[in-house]
C-alpha positions as a printed NumPy array, in Angstrom:
array([[ 46.109,  48.248, 118.588],
       [ 47.582,  51.821, 118.061],
       [ 49.151,  52.432, 121.604],
       [ 51.423,  49.002, 120.813],
       [ 52.79 ,  49.831, 117.568],
       [ 53.534,  53.878, 118.621],
       [ 54.111,  56.242, 115.86 ],
       [ 55.227,  53.555, 113.15 ],
       [ 51.706,  54.478, 111.924],
       [ 48.826,  51.745, 110.49 ],
       [ 50.608,  51.862, 107.01 ],
       [ 53.977,  51.079, 108.359],
       [ 51.99 ,  47.884, 110.369],
       [ 50.891,  46.469, 107.485],
       [ 53.973,  46.7  , 105.371],
       [ 55.358,  44.805, 108.412],
       [ 52.943,  42.055, 108.238],
       [ 53.662,  41.044, 104.584],
       [ 57.246,  40.   , 105.744],
       [ 58.357,  38.224, 108.247],
       [ 61.654,  36.755, 107.568],
       [ 64.582,  34.983, 109.381],
       [ 67.706,  35.014, 108.287],
       [ 71.106,  33.245, 109.127],
       [ 74.443,  32.319, 107.904],
       [ 75.54 ,  28.912, 107.402],
       [ 79.12 ,  28.553, 108.42 ],
       [ 81.216,  27.61 , 105.584],
       [ 84.587,  25.727, 106.083],
       [ 87.235,  24.764, 103.337],
       [ 90.243,  22.51 , 104.075],
       [ 92.296,  24.628, 102.47 ],
       [ 91.181,  27.652, 104.234],
       [ 92.351,  27.234, 108.163],
       [ 90.199,  29.286, 110.972],
       [ 93.691,  31.323, 111.045],
       [ 94.479,  32.29 , 107.611],
       [ 94.917,  36.138, 107.287],
       [ 91.968,  36.092, 104.574],
       [ 89.956,  33.162, 106.229],
       [ 87.192,  36.089, 107.742],
       [ 86.39 ,  38.024, 104.335],
       [ 86.473,  34.48 , 102.313],
       [ 83.54 ,  33.434, 104.452],
       [ 81.724,  36.718, 104.337],
       [ 81.885,  36.572, 100.607],
       [ 80.513,  32.883, 100.481],
       [ 77.812,  33.861, 102.946],
       [ 76.919,  36.521, 100.437],
       [ 76.36 ,  34.355,  97.712],
       [ 79.155,  35.863,  95.257],
       [ 81.934,  33.244,  95.438],
       [ 82.232,  29.468,  96.133],
       [ 84.684,  26.849,  96.368],
       [ 85.251,  24.176,  93.722],
       [ 83.831,  20.694,  93.478],
       [ 86.325,  18.591,  95.776],
       [ 85.289,  21.235,  98.601],
       [ 88.306,  23.198,  98.581],
       [ 88.588,  27.221,  98.115],
       [ 92.129,  26.989,  96.565],
       [ 92.798,  30.808,  97.951],
       [ 96.512,  30.642,  96.631],
       [ 95.382,  30.281,  92.882],
       [ 95.292,  32.921,  90.614],
       [ 91.828,  34.505,  89.738],
       [ 90.929,  34.572,  86.05 ],
       [ 89.24 ,  37.326,  84.098],
       [ 86.365,  35.492,  83.594],
       [ 85.962,  34.259,  87.361],
       [ 86.64 ,  37.784,  88.104],
       [ 83.787,  39.221,  86.27 ],
       [ 81.488,  36.435,  86.948],
       [ 82.086,  36.946,  91.153],
       [ 81.55 ,  41.074,  90.244],
       [ 78.192,  40.41 ,  88.349],
       [ 76.622,  38.222,  90.903],
       [ 78.113,  40.211,  94.004],
       [ 75.885,  43.34 ,  91.855],
       [ 73.081,  41.351,  90.5  ],
       [ 73.895,  42.825,  87.097],
       [ 72.901,  41.73 ,  83.799],
       [ 73.195,  42.898,  80.122],
       [ 69.849,  43.937,  78.213],
       [ 68.35 ,  41.162,  76.394],
       [ 69.74 ,  40.518,  72.8  ],
       [ 73.234,  42.44 ,  73.75 ],
       [ 76.291,  40.444,  72.771],
       [ 79.696,  41.322,  73.909],
       [ 81.981,  43.176,  71.307],
       [ 85.084,  40.472,  72.544],
       [ 86.662,  38.806,  69.366],
       [ 87.215,  35.442,  71.607],
       [ 83.57 ,  35.155,  72.944],
       [ 80.387,  33.436,  71.589],
       [ 77.23 ,  32.971,  72.73 ],
       [ 77.867,  29.047,  73.822],
       [ 81.333,  30.209,  76.106],
       [ 80.93 ,  29.485,  79.614],
       [ 81.765,  33.198,  80.346],
       [ 79.081,  34.629,  77.682],
       [ 77.035,  36.324,  80.224],
       [ 79.273,  37.236,  82.511],
       [ 81.492,  39.092,  79.572],
       [ 78.265,  40.617,  78.532],
       [ 76.965,  42.13 ,  81.463],
       [ 80.579,  43.206,  82.155],
       [ 80.827,  45.02 ,  79.158],
       [ 77.248,  46.517,  79.061],
       [ 78.033,  47.688,  82.53 ],
       [ 81.285,  49.406,  81.628],
       [ 83.714,  47.229,  83.823],
       [ 85.726,  45.642,  81.193],
       [ 86.822,  46.829,  77.995],
       [ 88.865,  44.622,  76.598],
       [ 92.787,  43.819,  75.717],
       [ 94.095,  45.888,  72.786],
       [ 93.253,  42.918,  70.37 ],
       [ 90.205,  43.28 ,  71.37 ],
       [ 89.833,  39.698,  73.058],
       [ 88.142,  39.372,  76.954],
       [ 91.025,  36.532,  77.218],
       [ 88.64 ,  34.979,  80.359],
       [ 91.135,  32.187,  81.178],
       [ 94.059,  34.788,  82.024],
       [ 94.707,  36.036,  85.107],
       [ 94.058,  39.184,  86.262],
       [ 96.402,  41.501,  87.622],
       [ 96.664,  44.369,  90.622],
       [ 96.493,  47.059,  88.241],
       [ 93.733,  45.558,  86.419],
       [ 91.757,  44.975,  89.401],
       [ 91.999,  48.213,  91.036],
       [ 90.433,  49.364,  87.381],
       [ 87.545,  46.701,  87.715],
       [ 86.667,  47.483,  91.118],
       [ 87.015,  51.205,  91.197],
       [ 84.595,  51.154,  87.755],
       [ 81.984,  48.657,  89.039],
       [ 81.558,  49.998,  92.39 ],
       [ 81.954,  53.698,  91.045],
       [ 84.491,  54.122,  93.965],
       [ 85.692,  57.781,  94.596],
       [ 87.555,  59.671,  97.234],
       [ 87.648,  63.365,  98.108],
       [ 90.849,  62.715, 100.136],
       [ 93.607,  61.036,  97.423],
       [ 96.065,  58.912,  98.721],
       [ 99.568,  60.109,  99.908],
       [101.235,  56.961,  98.917],
       [103.819,  57.47 ,  96.418],
       [104.463,  53.972,  94.995],
       [107.952,  53.476,  93.196],
       [106.422,  51.256,  90.208],
       [103.144,  53.283,  89.966],
       [103.988,  56.587,  88.376],
       [101.301,  59.429,  87.814],
       [101.491,  58.218,  83.839],
       [100.573,  54.546,  84.932],
       [ 97.281,  54.097,  83.138],
       [ 95.505,  52.648,  86.496],
       [ 97.419,  55.466,  88.597],
       [ 93.939,  57.207,  89.482],
       [ 92.018,  53.704,  90.419],
       [ 94.725,  52.486,  92.471],
       [ 95.209,  55.658,  94.333],
       [ 90.998,  55.49 ,  94.723],
       [ 91.328,  51.864,  96.393],
       [ 93.958,  53.091,  98.597],
       [ 92.659,  55.755,  99.801],
       [ 89.654,  54.135, 100.831],
       [ 91.742,  51.604, 102.885],
       [ 90.636,  48.877, 100.032],
       [ 94.446,  47.758,  99.258],
       [ 97.799,  48.189, 100.473],
       [101.009,  48.346,  99.073],
       [104.179,  45.729,  99.57 ],
       [107.858,  47.059, 101.106],
       [106.564,  49.458, 103.656],
       [104.113,  51.181, 101.085],
       [106.618,  51.633,  98.399],
       [105.534,  49.062,  96.114],
       [101.907,  48.301,  94.62 ],
       [103.339,  45.54 ,  92.311],
       [100.55 ,  46.32 ,  89.81 ],
       [101.208,  43.572,  87.336],
       [101.229,  41.046,  89.914],
       [ 98.693,  38.379,  89.328],
       [ 96.199,  38.354,  92.466],
       [ 94.961,  35.626,  93.812],
       [ 91.464,  34.299,  94.957],
       [ 91.923,  34.963,  98.528],
       [ 93.35 ,  38.828,  97.335],
       [ 90.233,  39.382,  94.834],
       [ 87.978,  37.861,  97.887],
       [ 89.335,  40.59 , 100.234],
       [ 89.498,  42.93 ,  97.972],
       [ 85.899,  42.742,  97.061],
       [ 84.3  ,  42.362, 100.471],
       [ 85.842,  45.793, 101.653],
       [ 84.164,  47.446,  98.027],
       [ 80.837,  45.654,  99.313],
       [ 81.394,  47.358, 102.554],
       [ 82.369,  50.798, 101.492],
       [ 79.102,  50.312,  98.928],
       [ 78.899,  50.77 ,  95.093],
       [ 79.822,  54.811,  94.845],
       [ 77.27 ,  55.62 ,  97.818],
       [ 77.982,  57.928, 100.557],
       [ 77.575,  56.995, 104.225],
       [ 73.71 ,  58.239, 104.529],
       [ 73.356,  61.55 , 106.541],
       [ 72.704,  61.147, 110.431],
       [ 71.23 ,  63.992, 112.02 ],
       [ 71.242,  63.432, 115.893],
       [ 69.006,  66.12 , 116.704],
       [ 66.15 ,  64.617, 113.89 ],
       [ 66.757,  61.128, 115.267],
       [ 65.914,  62.13 , 118.882],
       [ 63.097,  64.223, 117.875],
       [ 61.589,  61.197, 116.022],
       [ 62.282,  58.815, 119.117],
       [ 60.131,  61.626, 121.7  ],
       [ 57.341,  61.497, 119.281],
       [ 57.09 ,  57.603, 119.765],
       [ 57.547,  57.619, 123.284],
       [ 55.324,  60.39 , 123.95 ],
       [ 52.334,  58.296, 122.148],
       [ 53.269,  55.363, 123.93 ],
       [ 52.66 ,  56.927, 127.035],
       [ 49.596,  58.213, 126.319],
       [ 46.872,  57.437, 129.294],
       [ 44.219,  57.766, 126.723],
       [ 42.679,  59.094, 123.274],
       [ 40.265,  58.938, 121.208],
       [ 40.412,  58.462, 117.098],
       [ 38.15 ,  58.676, 113.986],
       [ 38.777,  58.447, 110.209],
       [ 38.566,  56.559, 107.133],
       [ 40.748,  53.752, 104.901],
       [ 39.907,  52.641, 101.195],
       [ 41.697,  49.462,  99.787],
       [ 41.887,  49.089,  96.012],
       [ 42.516,  45.476,  95.281],
       [ 43.292,  44.615,  91.516],
       [ 43.495,  40.506,  91.142],
       [ 43.653,  37.995,  87.636],
       [ 39.956,  36.308,  86.874],
       [ 39.214,  33.088,  85.878],
       [ 37.587,  32.344,  82.62 ],
       [ 34.184,  31.931,  84.78 ],
       [ 34.643,  35.255,  86.213],
       [ 35.09 ,  37.104,  82.851],
       [ 31.522,  34.958,  81.705],
       [ 29.847,  36.472,  84.691],
       [ 31.165,  39.823,  84.052],
       [ 32.954,  40.041,  87.598],
       [ 35.242,  43.037,  87.756],
       [ 39.033,  42.374,  88.407],
       [ 39.318,  45.236,  90.951],
       [ 37.557,  45.403,  94.292],
       [ 37.344,  48.725,  96.406],
       [ 36.559,  48.688, 100.016],
       [ 35.639,  51.986, 101.985],
       [ 35.657,  52.077, 105.904],
       [ 34.931,  54.596, 108.735],
       [ 36.854,  53.971, 111.568],
       [ 36.185,  55.403, 115.042],
       [ 36.964,  54.579, 118.527],
       [ 38.549,  54.908, 121.93 ],
       [ 41.717,  54.069, 123.905],
       [ 42.514,  53.657, 127.435],
       [ 45.54 ,  52.672, 129.338],
       [ 44.844,  51.798, 132.663],
       [ 43.295,  49.38 , 132.813],
       [ 44.027,  48.595, 129.458],
       [ 41.239,  49.021, 126.522],
       [ 40.915,  49.592, 123.346],
       [ 37.689,  50.032, 121.38 ],
       [ 37.32 ,  50.117, 117.717],
       [ 34.025,  50.32 , 115.533],
       [ 34.287,  49.653, 111.563],
       [ 32.12 ,  50.406, 109.167],
       [ 32.585,  49.011, 105.72 ],
       [ 30.963,  49.962, 102.388],
       [ 30.825,  46.711, 100.484],
       [ 31.858,  46.191,  96.486],
       [ 28.449,  45.293,  95.595],
       [ 25.923,  48.21 ,  95.911],
       [ 22.851,  45.586,  96.965],
       [ 24.893,  44.11 ,  99.953],
       [ 24.32 ,  45.968, 103.344],
       [ 27.396,  47.852, 104.69 ],
       [ 29.233,  45.85 , 107.182],
       [ 29.715,  47.042, 110.633],
       [ 32.514,  45.255, 113.069],
       [ 33.275,  45.967, 116.347],
       [ 36.655,  45.577, 117.979],
       [ 37.566,  45.301, 122.081],
       [ 41.012,  44.854, 123.236],
       [ 42.079,  44.386, 126.821],
       [ 45.427,  43.318, 128.513],
       [ 44.15 ,  39.346, 128.256],
       [ 42.273,  39.07 , 125.37 ],
       [ 40.108,  40.321, 121.969],
       [ 36.537,  40.627, 121.805],
       [ 34.955,  40.605, 118.669],
       [ 31.474,  41.005, 117.972],
       [ 29.554,  38.542, 116.252],
       [ 26.568,  39.054, 113.703],
       [ 26.074,  37.274, 110.782],
       [ 25.43 ,  39.61 , 107.383],
       [ 21.717,  40.671, 106.771],
       [ 19.768,  39.055, 104.029],
       [ 21.436,  35.551, 104.07 ],
       [ 19.156,  32.4  , 104.612],
       [ 19.512,  30.974, 108.293],
       [ 20.279,  27.483, 107.151],
       [ 23.593,  28.867, 105.055],
       [ 26.592,  27.081, 106.302],
       [ 29.187,  29.181, 107.959],
       [ 26.911,  30.901, 109.767],
       [ 26.898,  31.338, 113.332],
       [ 24.251,  30.488, 115.906],
       [ 20.847,  32.935, 115.81 ],
       [ 21.291,  32.659, 120.034],
       [ 24.874,  34.388, 119.509],
       [ 23.936,  37.384, 117.424],
       [ 25.314,  40.612, 119.399],
       [ 27.523,  38.656, 121.813],
       [ 31.385,  38.588, 121.521],
       [ 33.614,  36.033, 120.421],
       [ 36.923,  36.083, 123.247],
       [ 40.221,  35.323, 121.927],
       [ 43.22 ,  35.118, 124.504],
       [ 45.828,  37.121, 124.193],
       [ 48.453,  34.953, 125.94 ],
       [ 48.384,  31.286, 126.609],
       [ 46.767,  30.491, 129.861],
       [ 49.482,  30.471, 132.685],
       [ 51.72 ,  32.907, 130.76 ],
       [ 52.076,  35.912, 133.11 ],
       [ 54.419,  38.298, 131.138],
       [ 52.949,  41.662, 130.393],
       [ 52.667,  42.57 , 126.456],
       [ 51.962,  46.117, 127.107],
       [ 54.707,  46.782, 129.27 ],
       [ 55.259,  50.547, 128.177],
       [ 59.09 ,  50.392, 128.798],
       [ 59.207,  47.245, 126.68 ],
       [ 57.371,  48.73 , 123.992],
       [ 60.185,  51.735, 123.943],
       [ 62.937,  49.866, 123.761],
       [ 61.382,  47.59 , 120.609],
       [ 60.807,  51.065, 118.682],
       [ 64.267,  52.601, 119.616],
       [ 65.323,  49.111, 118.319],
       [ 63.366,  49.315, 115.237],
       [ 64.108,  52.851, 114.587],
       [ 67.901,  52.349, 115.428],
       [ 67.796,  49.654, 111.97 ],
       [ 66.254,  52.428, 109.986],
       [ 68.836,  54.699, 111.056],
       [ 71.573,  52.167, 109.873],
       [ 70.133,  52.086, 106.646],
       [ 69.28 ,  55.422, 105.808],
       [ 70.79 ,  57.526, 108.508],
       [ 67.842,  60.226, 109.297],
       [ 67.349,  60.587, 105.087],
       [ 64.043,  58.365, 105.332],
       [ 62.085,  60.89 , 107.062],
       [ 61.723,  64.704, 107.512],
       [ 60.244,  67.061, 110.375],
       [ 59.033,  70.528, 109.253],
       [ 57.024,  73.04 , 110.342],
       [ 55.378,  73.964, 108.092],
       [ 52.197,  72.941, 106.697],
       [ 51.345,  69.943, 104.442],
       [ 49.844,  68.857, 101.566],
       [ 49.018,  65.689, 103.571],
       [ 47.372,  67.58 , 106.694],
       [ 43.987,  68.926, 105.874],
       [ 43.257,  72.605, 107.1  ],
       [ 42.067,  72.403, 110.385],
       [ 44.411,  70.424, 112.512],
       [ 46.122,  71.367, 115.384],
       [ 49.726,  70.628, 114.904],
       [ 52.977,  72.655, 114.685],
       [ 55.144,  70.341, 113.019],
       [ 54.78 ,  67.369, 110.539],
       [ 56.852,  64.27 , 110.528],
       [ 57.098,  62.668, 106.735],
       [ 58.084,  59.226, 106.235],
       [ 59.075,  57.643, 103.038],
       [ 60.72 ,  54.35 , 102.151],
       [ 61.346,  52.7  ,  98.876],
       [ 61.928,  49.06 ,  97.774],
       [ 65.437,  49.013,  98.316],
       [ 65.437,  50.532, 101.74 ],
       [ 62.848,  47.618, 102.844],
       [ 65.351,  45.204, 101.397],
       [ 68.04 ,  46.693, 103.399],
       [ 65.966,  46.909, 106.778],
       [ 64.464,  43.656, 106.331],
       [ 68.056,  41.999, 105.93 ],
       [ 68.771,  44.223, 109.394],
       [ 65.503,  43.308, 111.239],
       [ 67.411,  40.015, 112.314],
       [ 69.44 ,  42.423, 114.716],
       [ 66.507,  43.248, 116.826],
       [ 66.09 ,  41.814, 120.401],
       [ 62.193,  41.752, 121.079],
       [ 61.779,  42.748, 124.576],
       [ 60.469,  39.352, 126.725],
       [ 61.006,  37.072, 123.241],
       [ 63.791,  35.013, 125.097],
       [ 62.191,  34.679, 128.475],
       [ 58.457,  33.722, 126.215],
       [ 60.526,  30.901, 125.022],
       [ 61.362,  29.464, 128.022],
       [ 57.59 ,  29.624, 129.295],
       [ 56.087,  25.712, 129.113],
       [ 52.443,  27.483, 128.659],
       [ 53.972,  29.401, 125.229],
       [ 55.778,  26.3  , 123.955],
       [ 52.905,  23.989, 124.422],
       [ 50.601,  26.359, 122.829],
       [ 53.316,  26.724, 119.907],
       [ 53.122,  22.589, 119.293],
       [ 49.906,  22.381, 120.07 ],
       [ 48.615,  25.065, 117.268],
       [ 51.216,  23.938, 115.072],
       [ 50.119,  20.445, 115.146],
       [ 52.133,  17.042, 114.298],
       [ 51.82 ,  17.574, 110.485],
       [ 52.962,  20.73 , 110.527],
       [ 55.475,  21.686, 107.221],
       [ 58.427,  23.562, 108.861],
       [ 60.496,  24.815, 105.493],
       [ 64.031,  24.023, 105.758],
       [ 66.949,  26.452, 105.04 ],
       [ 66.922,  30.039, 105.923],
       [ 64.174,  32.452, 104.015],
       [ 65.742,  34.458, 101.448],
       [ 65.047,  37.895, 101.272],
       [ 66.25 ,  38.512,  98.177],
       [ 63.505,  35.772,  96.683],
       [ 60.546,  37.627,  98.75 ],
       [ 61.106,  40.935,  97.12 ],
       [ 61.057,  39.273,  93.967],
       [ 57.753,  38.36 ,  94.168],
       [ 56.823,  41.339,  96.118],
       [ 57.005,  44.842,  94.523],
       [ 56.691,  47.97 ,  97.111],
       [ 55.432,  50.919,  95.04 ],
       [ 54.44 ,  53.469,  97.753],
       [ 55.365,  53.383, 101.371],
       [ 54.676,  56.523, 103.281],
       [ 53.028,  58.238, 106.1  ],
       [ 52.34 ,  61.727, 107.592],
       [ 51.924,  62.592, 111.065],
       [ 51.016,  66.091, 112.255],
       [ 52.563,  66.589, 115.744],
       [ 50.986,  69.713, 118.349],
       [ 52.543,  71.903, 120.509],
       [ 52.435,  68.814, 123.494],
       [ 53.905,  66.435, 121.425],
       [ 50.736,  64.388, 120.726],
       [ 49.982,  62.832, 116.963],
       [ 46.943,  64.353, 116.227],
       [ 46.672,  63.187, 112.771],
       [ 47.873,  60.086, 111.007],
       [ 48.045,  59.472, 107.156],
       [ 49.415,  57.174, 104.412],
       [ 50.051,  55.179, 101.72 ],
       [ 50.726,  51.451, 101.033],
       [ 50.948,  50.14 ,  97.56 ],
       [ 52.338,  46.976,  96.698],
       [ 52.179,  44.631,  93.601],
       [ 52.748,  40.836,  94.38 ],
       [ 53.95 ,  37.743,  91.474],
       [ 52.741,  34.814,  91.758],
       [ 52.613,  31.841,  89.084],
       [ 52.862,  34.494,  86.26 ],
       [ 50.074,  36.255,  87.724],
       [ 50.044,  40.007,  89.663],
       [ 48.047,  40.768,  92.233],
       [ 48.079,  44.574,  93.384],
       [ 46.597,  46.527,  96.243],
       [ 46.568,  50.038,  97.145],
       [ 45.581,  50.857, 100.985],
       [ 45.468,  54.721, 101.903],
       [ 44.235,  55.818, 105.752],
       [ 43.594,  58.694, 107.745],
       [ 42.945,  59.173, 111.435],
       [ 42.052,  62.128, 113.166],
       [ 43.333,  61.684, 117.313],
       [ 42.023,  63.857, 119.78 ],
       [ 40.966,  64.099, 123.41 ],
       [ 44.4  ,  63.362, 124.933],
       [ 44.612,  62.347, 128.436],
       [ 41.012,  62.73 , 129.182],
       [ 38.606,  60.632, 130.78 ],
       [ 37.252,  58.22 , 127.8  ],
       [ 33.602,  56.62 , 127.496],
       [ 32.941,  53.7  , 125.158],
       [ 30.449,  52.93 , 122.948],
       [ 30.452,  49.149, 124.183],
       [ 33.192,  48.671, 126.542],
       [ 34.347,  45.243, 128.297],
       [ 31.534,  42.678, 127.433],
       [ 29.75 ,  41.429, 130.369],
       [ 30.412,  37.66 , 131.309],
       [ 26.789,  36.744, 130.072],
       [ 27.825,  38.341, 126.814],
       [ 30.766,  36.62 , 125.916],
       [ 31.636,  33.   , 123.795],
       [ 34.686,  31.24 , 124.521],
       [ 37.136,  30.43 , 122.758],
       [ 36.559,  26.794, 123.586],
       [ 32.69 ,  27.245, 123.212],
       [ 33.657,  28.442, 119.281],
       [ 35.88 ,  25.614, 118.83 ],
       [ 32.959,  22.924, 119.625],
       [ 30.746,  24.407, 117.679],
       [ 32.888,  24.574, 114.841],
       [ 33.857,  21.235, 115.429],
       [ 29.951,  20.296, 114.801],
       [ 29.582,  22.234, 112.177],
       [ 32.355,  20.214, 110.379],
       [ 31.078,  16.642, 111.618],
       [ 27.396,  17.801, 110.423],
       [ 28.804,  18.797, 106.791],
       [ 30.877,  15.518, 106.627],
       [ 28.037,  13.213, 107.317],
       [ 25.607,  14.951, 104.958],
       [ 28.445,  13.635, 102.222],
       [ 26.568,  11.25 , 100.12 ],
       [ 27.729,   7.905, 100.267],
       [ 29.405,   6.091,  97.436],
       [ 29.553,   2.286,  96.834],
       [ 32.594,   1.5  ,  94.622],
       [ 32.191,  -1.53 ,  92.153],
       [ 35.292,  -3.084,  91.247],
       [ 35.609,  -5.735,  87.955],
       [ 37.853,  -8.523,  88.499],
       [ 39.126, -10.802,  85.612],
       [ 39.504, -14.188,  86.232]])
């Protein structure tokens, strides 16, 4: 359904289907941190981020001093840092069996902590305000182009932490005492104060500037998306290649099976909005040269998806799982919404609102740096394609991690209304079944991205003088780690789009009533097949030996 997703492109759609996280924060309360405590909000934020926690008795102890070991440990977790394997810290009072060994190693390897003059780490010593200023400035690579005008009486220009203190004050991460006359650099820092400093530094970012945002470029991207959604009709032709590499079992190796599978497919189709019909015809070349290419026909209407039924050629008729011969050439119907639901799944205004919300989250993460719109030719666009501009989008692993953390902010038009529909809820419960295992707790995005590595995610779209997308190409390359094994996939595609807002003819069109196999009929047939296979299983009589 090219229409539904606007100019997000096929690559982005496939990437989005890999991840569908839902993130929510659990409220953490401590008996010694009242709701109106001056640092309560920052403590809550730090606990939610998993960078600091309370004690075993359930308290937070906000007025306790923060130690050098605890401070280093919190920063290591906050910035997900570690030392290279085998690295040993040079501190004279730290050995491999010590509680803070890993934290001290990471902090020294990163250059955050150099130790005291006597060469010690002193993990149990309290951190001072000056030391925290130096620690945060180094850890987050904080800089300022506008030095503070504050002149603390107790921090002269010759003070060893003068520059770091000045940076924190300039960025608004720290303030002074006594109407700004004192900073008190040697005063011990409490856990509440350190947490506040840390949360402010995290929001400032580790040395990163605010992403550049060009309002005109953003508006242009939205306009291109809106125009694609507003088209009355168009046709498309193209191709897709999918290469997959996966680990082989021992028997696979013995059978000389390749660990890489390549699929090549030619695509063509037509779209019209009123009445809604999207027809896609795919011819896929199979990996085995001896096998015939496979042709798939899919038709989408406002109410259902129709898939042409066909059995692979050259397969014996009694092979389990084959469709009945009399179904050949007919279409399997799959409803798009439960019976009784009167919502509009293809409302253009709602689709535009959803696309704008998606782009807004991208703008929040990357500004307008994740794409560019150029008037020059581009290597990804073949010669002869009618276009005046090229939109190029590229996202990396970090972009996607940040983006998927933000996606929970998007309100999907009609979603809340759908939840109120008894038909939808009934269908959802029925589909889930009584034995559905719903995972407890929130999905951790960090865990997801530890399994999935996005190596390439980019797409390029050619735009003509009328604002239409005349050509769309892209690549999605990723690898998934599971049980110590790696599965990788590289998908490339290219679509040539034409005949905008013209009268469209379809090769198949909406199937006639007599050519439709309903979902209910298909499920009944499937049950029969399963029952027959079950009845054909051999029966075994179990002999029990009883000792007397």
